[in-house]
LORODREN-139508 format. One record per atom (N, C-alpha, C): x negated, y negated, z negated. Coordinates in steps of 0.001 Angstrom, whole numbers, plus 500000, padded with zeros to 6 digits. Layout:
LORODREN-139508
XYZ;...
//
This chain:
LORODREN-139508
838895126600910266;838234125225910332;837489124699909012;836605124542908356;836288124072907281;837073122598906642;837326122203906290;838007121286905410;836718120745904792;837240118647904925;836350117914904125;836486118259902830;837193118992901719;837194119417900782;836354120321900729;836244121394901340;835048122557901332;834002122062901533;833574121267902406;832360120370903174;831798119896901663;832706119245901132;832098118284899566;831807119135898886;832484120602899051;831931121328897560;830473121832897794;830454122339899087;829418122977899440;827992121924899773;828385120806899993;826778119891900485;827170118815899405;827902118880898491;828298117662897323;827913117914896087;828379116981894977;828291116823893560;829560117437892855;829755118066892276;831150118151891415;830469117658890083;831425116864889038;830883116205887841;832162116748887071;832297117421886007;832943117826885111;832346116951883888;834051116156883872;834105115083882552;834782115393882022;835274116226880736;836468115688880536;836438114694879209;837713114115878820;837362112859878317;837567111934878386;837134111818880295;836363110388880501;837594109119880126;839075109451880751;839938108437880463;840410108596879048;839974109323878063;840440108949876898;841462109913876368;842336109555874958;842166108338874357;841395107868873718;841381106783873677;840269106125872788;840888104780872486;840321104112871337;841035103294871062;839817101687871227;840129101486872643;839400100611873413;840394099566874081;839964097946873872;840454097325875034;839813097106876019;840524096589877476;839576097007878587;838214096105878711;837835095168877845;836669094441877919;835814095053877284;836420096479876427;835180096866875705;834558098174876256;835060098520877313;834411099494878450;833258099373879336;832330099830879169;831046099137880065;831267099139881583;830392098269881746;830719097757883344;830319099431884354;831191099634884929;831211101388885535;831458101211887225;830388100399888209;830796099985889404;831160101190890121;830282102604889931;830408104086890572;831348104502890386;831621104495888839;832745105322888263;834268105286889234;834409103476888984;835431102657889565;835780102823890534;834664103048892177;835182103211893210;835341105044893316;834953105447892445;835566107093892422;836999107206892203;837318106316891364;838755106357890792;839720105727891783;839076104491892202;839794103812893427;839816104103894779;838814104682895282;839241105048896565;838871107100896778;838479107806895816;838651108934896232;839783109539896044;840159110594896662;841205111231896996;841412112546895890;842550112832895870;842986114251895063;842961115308895724;841699116147896173;842178117238896456;843510118285896389;843754119201897566;845100119709897496;845084120253896789;846369120343895883;846751121624895189;846507122728895549;846047123704894427;846261124921895064;846762126136893739;847284126969894522;848500127967893767;847679128172892352;847398127924891720;846838128542890376;846825127622889160;846758128317887975;847133127462886726;846081126605886322;846432125210886220;845428124076886095;844875124439884391;843629124351884302;842923124734883227;843387123390882131;843155123376880823;843558122516879823;842255122131879143;841063122631879523;839920122012878630;838349122324879547;837690122328878986;836115122436879620;836397123986879616;836072124869878372;836127125932878293;836843126718879271;838017126736879548;839221127170880728;838431127064882169;838211125352882505;837732124872883928;836240125830884236;835290125888883141;834177126567883539;834432128316884085;835123128780883195;835682129975883345;836468130118884849;837183129674885071;837760129801886319;836922129112887353;835950128521887684;835140127939888470;834212128997888864;833763129779887538;832631130998887772;833203132086888184;834700132446887598;835424133566888074;834803134515886385;835110134097885780;834671134939884262;836075135136883731;835989136064882739;836828136474882164;837208136419880403;835764135917880039;835790135564878655;834435134534878730;834321134056877306;833386132800877243;832255133207876151;832274133799875301;831695134270874186;829929135045874718;830735135827875658;829237136656876054;828009135675876999;828607134789877425;827718133581878084;827542132361877519;827992132228876615;827372131352875459;826252131961874792;826527133029873748;825733133560873368;824238134130874148;824366134253875641;823532134748876370;821990133208876392;823100132292876492;822093130562876969;821667130163875129;822619130567874190;821925130498872832;820665131744872813;820962132486872995;819985133485872879;819261134482873723;818485133985874325;817910134290875615;817163136030875872;816966136037875030;816210137936874632;817088138715874158;818564138172873718;820001139153873672;819443140341874637;819998141259874512;820044142367875880;821598142242876596;822574141684876000;823801141391876850;824425142724877088;824059143842875816;825248144709875531;826121144355874575;827118145371875035;828464145178873949;829543143855874126;830723143926872930;831386143053873246;831006142146871897;830960140746872622;830963139574871529;832288138569871365;832615138027870411;833305137108870025;832909136068869501;833193135197870177;832635133846869524;833386133630868001;832595133468866658;832998133418865741;832442131988865099;833029130808865189;832251129570865002;832480129268863496;831537128546862754;831789127974861720;832543126844861535;833314126545860989;834257125180860925;834618125112859318;835131123966859448;835954123387858183;837556123336858173;837726123834857081;839628123712857289;839495122791855908;840311122130856542;840823121296855067;842421120975855057;842743121099854011;844246120748853419;844599119695853968;845906119471854795;846509118577855494;848269118678855103;848827118142853720;850114118721853427;850131120045853226;851220120807854448;851104121857853743;850633122801854957;849503122349855704;848841123095856852;847401122598856606;846569123145857441;845284123165857363;844990122698858774;843991121561858902;843432120764859932;841622121599859736;841510121445861557;840017122222861446;839098121141862284;838009121312861381;836837120586861868;835640121096862310;835181120879863271;833940121807863892;832760121460863469;831856122248863816;830507122102863033;829458120849863840;829970120170864798;829452118471865045;829093117619863580;830111117732862764;830294117155861768;829696117485860473;829279119106860506;828963119927859120;827617119449858849;826759119441859769;825174118948859750;824671120838858848;825223122030859430;824720122876859101;823354123162859599;822564123242858294;820891123839858800;820868125302859242;819777125734859878;819806126892860109;819668127713859015;819089127518858230;818607128283856804;820031128433856135;820988127794856061;822226127516855337;822922129152856277;823261128411858062;823336129168858732;823081131148858880;821610130887858137;821109132249858047;821529133342856762;821725132301855724;822094132780854554;823711132992854321;824693132208855110;825886132687855533;826437134040856358;825365134328857151;825739135166858162;824998136405857593;824122136662856233;824070137368855258;824626137691854668;825591137067853953;826398137402852912;828007138353853393;828565137372854962;829493137772855704;828787139208856198;827891139571856599;827515140867857098;827439142228855653;827422141608855004;827656142721853920;828865143094853522;829585141952853773;831024142331853558;831552143178855109;831235142859856131;831678143313857353;831211144913857633;829648145363856600;829020146590856895;829749147906857480;831402147692856495;832052149163857165;832871148768857908;832890147798858403;833735147700859697;833467147534860994;832284147648861005;831396147998862338;831326146630863214;831163145590862249;830912144323862802;829737143689862296;829182143009863064;827707142232862540;828237140745863403;827663139902862101;827688138625862865;826155137904862865;826403137332863844;824490136812864365;824876135002864518;823772134242864403;823595132957864399;822548132171864981;822266132529866476;821369132177867091;821010130546867260;822114130083866901;822011128637866763;822669128095865832;822720127119865029;823183127027863451;824573126599863419;825173126094864542;826537125600864844;827317126579865680;826654127502866401;827720128368867334;826943130160866864;828174130645866360;827910132154865990;828961132779866490;828221134270866600;828824135147867280;828971136698866591;830241137429866885;830285138368866363;830473139879867135;829480140828866878;829149141930867492;830195142843867127;830919143537868297;832154144455867967;831888145359869034;832367146689868338;832349147939869035;833232147982870203;834448147384870253;835225147451871599;835801146450871473;836642145651872607;837282144446872840;838587144511871677;838963143542871207;839856143433870287;841258143015871278;842492143446871134;843675143247871612;844351142034871318;843693140656871508;844071139450870989;843955138391872063;844733137175872029;844833136299872744;844324134881872038;843165134586872223;842880133555871552;842578131824872379;842338131018871552;842088129381871881;840931129323871772;839979128447872873;838779127636872437;838773126901871280;837708126631870888;837550125908869814;838024124320870124;837525123902871398;837846122523871802;839140122323871272;840157123140871893;841502123006871739;841980122776870269;841546122982869312;841899122781868072;841102121853867058;840246121208867808;839266120099866600;840162119614866440;840071118740865328;840841117899864882;842515117905864577;842737119208864657;844307119469864798;844779120741863646;845914120732863403;846473121810862728;846593123119863362;845753124347862841;845784125757863243;846825126138863567;847973125798863075;849243126847863368;849513126682864487;849836127263865359;849828127363866773;849150127653867453;847725127580866928;846590128217867840;846050129313867140;846464130112866319;845978131570865733;846048132468866816;844987133587866658;845295134407867574;846597135327867658;846672135573869157;848413136595868970;847809137811869489;848898138801870072;848627140298870048;848568141565869586;848278142339870101;848799143586868819;847686143898868018;846517143335868175;845143143059866923;845375141905866103;846366141073866327;846342139565865448;846269139842864088;847125140630863586;847714141123862455;846254141492861604;845754142668862271;844187143145861636;843124141599861486;843067141038862413;842012140028862444;842522138483861937;843406138330861598;844227137518860621;843941137720859399;843745139085858785;843757139539857496;842094139411857372;841724139686858561;839834139901858020;839232138523857845;839961137487859011;839767136010858751;839807135437857747;841120135914856721;841355135397855567;840455135863854420;840254137225854655;838964137421853757;837520137164853845;837248136523855085;836034135636855166;836176134499854669;837089134031854470;837118132484854309;837361132320853012;837772133666852087;837481133833850391;836043134110850445;835317134538850835;834150134886850921;833243133597851024;833633132734851816;832801132153852186;832903131020851241;834111130819850611;834526129623849767;833838129941848442;833609131164848501;832372131288847033;831525131287847215;830708131150848283;829244131627848359;828813130430848133;827492131348847237;826319129768846719;826218128522847525;825799129225848941;825790127978849807;826481126665849724;827729127079849627;828769126199850164;828891125545848751;828679126599847765;828464125252846344;827662124162846537;826591124497846720;825423123808846948;825579122657847902;826417122754848884;826590121870849907;827795120962849225;828657121508848348;829611120596847864;829208119712846610;828071120194846075;827306119310845279;826763118641845628;826329118354846869;825700117277847834;826778116703848271;827496116559848030;828965115887849069;829254116483850391;828821117317850514;828958117905851908;830198118794852327;830783118719853522;831745119827853544;831229121190853534;832143121880853016;832324123521853303;832043124107854595;831302124750854907;831823125956855792;832365127119855498;834071126907855324;834883127435854789;835730128591855634;835132128601856878;836057129355857891;835528129600859019;835993130619859975;835281131278861044;836279131404862359;836228130531863290;837362130200864489;836990131113865457;837938132178865957;837339133141866973;837998133234868171;837175133285869135;837426132865870643;836794133898871673;837329133992872570;836558134295873415;835899135624874278;836681136480873325;835701137596873702;835327138643874885;834252139185874712;834063139660876082;832706140883876401;832484141259877444;831550141861877916;830599140994878575;829311140837878815;828592140171879514;828625141121881164;828546140230881875;828247140756883228;827656139517884560;826947140129885362;826485139344886507;827930138890887095;827527137266887452;828954136697888175;828293136403889771;829051136736890745;829260136295892193;829581135233892532;829278133896892769;830014133135893569;830011133390895101;831684132911895270;831959133751896827;831799132363897603;831288132455898710;830968131456899533;831972130854900763;833076131736900466;833859131359901418;835330130661900590;834700130217899228;835695129468897954;834484127996898046;835311127390896881;834783126293896738;834233125949895626;833598127501895102;832391127482893891;830850127470894552;830658126680895553;829347126807896268;828150125949895694;827495126231894578;826408125393893799;825482126371894145;824207125461893942;822686126011893740;822392125617891984;822562124429891778;822085124029890453;823057123767889516;822882123569888444;823563123261887306;822610122302886487;823338120998886073;822509120128885199;823709119718883875;823186120630882574;823537119981881724;822651121151880409;823228120446879434;823050121273878140;823954122139877686;825269122119878056;826232122823877418;825885124165877479;826321124842876340;825826126274876136;826655127256877063;827908126967876929;828728128213878117;828137127804879418;828357126675880102;827467126526881239;826579126801881684;825256126851880892;824212127710881067;824203129006881309;825104129494880542;825020130641880321;825696131450881824;826793130969882197;827542131099882850;827025130774884433;825992130040884547;825669129458885560;824164130524885970;823424130425884800;822183132100885162;823076133153885420;824007133459884983;824370134678885206;824892134723886489;824867133498887560;825735133569889017;824283133146889636;823016133112888840;821768133139889656;821535131719890146;822105130796889564;821833129091889667;821050128472889105;819825127522889418;819086127235888687;819587126369887596;818951126051886787;819894125650885330;818823124742885112;819280123381885242;818525122266884513;818797121572883318;817991120590882862;818991119676881823;819628119064881881;820232118317881089;821358117227881400;820636116231881758;819278115927881594;818706114555882145;817938114972883517;818151115951884286;817864116319885711;818858115686886358;817920114714887713;818820114274888886;819865114823889477;820960114241889983;822096114922890186;822385114401891437;821528114172892513;821714113644893854;821238114424894977;821166115797894472;820573116998895638;822399117700895717;822557118001897086;823671118935897576;823436120142896874;824962120432896454;824981121843895596;825060121943894276;824793120278893665;824751120558892046;826163120180891621;826291120984890342;827403120897889189;827070120416888338;828051118732887853;827318118568886540;828303118454885495;827784119035884278;828806118946883006;828439118021882097;829531116748881913;829079115723881133;830626115770880408;829848116396879146;831364116469878187;830818115440876960;829985114418876940;830145114053875695;831352112645875495;831760112704876553;832812111313876492;834222112248875386;833925113516875620;835263114360875009;834785114465873366;833487114341873319;833280113951871525;833863112780870830;833919111650872000;834245110486871594;835547110511871349;836503110844872264;837693111351872445;838099112036870920;837772113411870665;838536113847869739;837981113354868554;837022112477868118;836406111835867351;837446110073867063;837944109992868166;838343108600868249;837377107778867792;836305108062868480;835064107266868217;834736106217869514;835067104865869293;835312104138870583;833466103710870962;832228103840870106;831218103241870025;830365104775870691;830684106031870312;830246107071871051;830631107394872316;832057106926872748;832442107456874243;832032106281874849;831730104980874350;831383104027875442;829792104028875979;829270104621874649;827803104968875388;827821106268876242;828486106966875639;828338108499876956;828985108324878200;830042106955878400;830576106811879683;829308105756880193;828469105169879738;827507104017879871;826198105182880716;826260106276879993;825193107224880406;825589108159881729;826994108158882056;827313108938883260;827138108249884363;827652106581884180;827496105825885079;826125105886885695;824990105512884747;823811105173885574;823466106992885894;823910107638885320;823293109090885820;823858109129887424;825148108817888032;825368108913889052;825268107989889954;824232106904889662;823882106002890552;823230106702891768;821915107437891295;821278107864892396;822080108869893274;823066109872892619;824074110247893433;824806109213894369;825254108380894040;826350107133894655;825296107101896250;823463106620895648;823289106274897119;822759107546897654;822773108675897357;822923109693898355;823717110026899080;825114109549898449;826303109400899220;826270108602900532;825983107081900176;826271106315900947;824837106907902184;823537107095902003;823004107796902950;823087109030903730;824100109153903494;824460110675904114;824029111828903269;823286111874902508;822652113093901785;823468113976901199;824395113530900573;825626113996900186;826821113868901022;827512115044901172;828846115220901725;830212114490901197;830257114676899300;831062114208898780;830660114404897240;831099113148896317;831225113098894666;832637113738894358;832727114633893609;833898115088893249;833928115007891556;834885114324891125;834974114067889571;835994114606889044;835967115849888168;836977116654887722;837078116526886420;838106116215885675;838465116120884391;838810116820883309;839071118474884071;839356119638883365;840733119729882874;841699118836883459;842625118796883064;843854118795884119;843295119249885424;844275119090886286;844107117846887370;843278116659886800;843136115297887536;841472115899887970;841588114957889466;840206114857890203;840444113977891249;839449113477891523;839272112481892777;837830112747893211;837760113011894627;836796113234895703;836406112266896281;835417111819896317;834873110579897088;833833110789898192;834706110965899412;833213111285900552;832456109873901418;831812109965902167;830785109117902929;831864108237903889;832899108268904186;834086107922904821;834941106949903972;835065108140902969;836026107140901757;835347105779901031;833961105939901233;833699104520901044;833865103335901543;834398103567902869;834530102779903630;836003102136903905;836945102874902979;837934102524903082;838540101485901723;838238100202902267;837785099267900981;839319098771900558;840655098919901875;842127098657901540;842461099886900051;842162101080899851;842561101900898982;842028101217897476;843191100596897063;842995100268895526;843546101066894275;843287100725893295;843853101901892109;843166100981890801;843331101251889513;843254100993888666;841589101229888131;840744100401887982;839741100838887451;839271101809886448;838060101995885912;838252102819884258;838562102332883465;838459100811883280;838679100270881858;840138099889881998;840586099687883228;841761099448882858;842558101168882791;842367102101883333;842879103480882866;842930103674881279;841442103573881222;841400104112879488;842226102961878584;842446101669879198;842953101027877977;844734101323878216;845225101291879092;846391102500879678;846908103560878458;846108104142877835;845954105585876970;845571105369875637;844937103707875245;843986103571874263;845771103071873339;845184103642872146;845908102806870881;845073101969870283;845226100752869847;843965099625869342;844779099580868287;844081099764867359;844332099549865873;844456098210865719;
//
């Protein structure tokens, strides 16, 4: 017999919203009014735990939901639709490493302001260095770069999102090929440090693009969602590159983040709150949370009308809430609102 959870997955809306509960430096009164999100959190039920490792971020959650083994080829397919989808691809994202005592702290491209002209020039310099290694770097967009490899590297890596703002020790690649890749990345750091592009950036007071963060190596292959599991969506609404690449490989209709999310079988990725959380930027988080609330109003109306079986809120860290039409009537179910949950995790300066 099909459970309520299965029905909701097949005829409902799932929202991936990492960072929704912070921590961000906010008082309860600073959180925008969010009656829809409050009902989801108060009256929604947590789906039964499954015998699987819970994800530790959006990248791992997306790979788990789509049954994919790697991120790089799908993100590249979204960033470069004309790519032939052949060979091994490794994400090699441009980052800034800043000395912090005796360690290095990583800052991603969101705050580097890399132009496409700068990206192209840096890629050209790197490729001149890599020509004898059988590697080729490409930058289909200024903020996301990819390495083309002859064969899959034997390394375990961490997605960039898990390292942003943190010391990189403990997140460096491991595995049989780790030493080789560590040496190569060090060579490229030295090359980038000396680049005329970075010298010009520093003269303008901009941080240098002084390292590449590697992750997610693999081959592209079509993905098949299994009807008998809870990955039954027909459409995706987001501007997130990896999610769009995975959805396209699975044959889903891929729509922009602005598309309505009130239709059954919709998967929505709302990752803007995580940017505010990573940067401890209360204003950025607040704007993103208010935008999510507005976007869910139509879905909430569809749930009340019986047009959606359920709305599931997934924070991509093991915490999930599923609200059904029947759950809406369970007025006795009470719990903390979004503002109360956020404030409980906040450290107010």
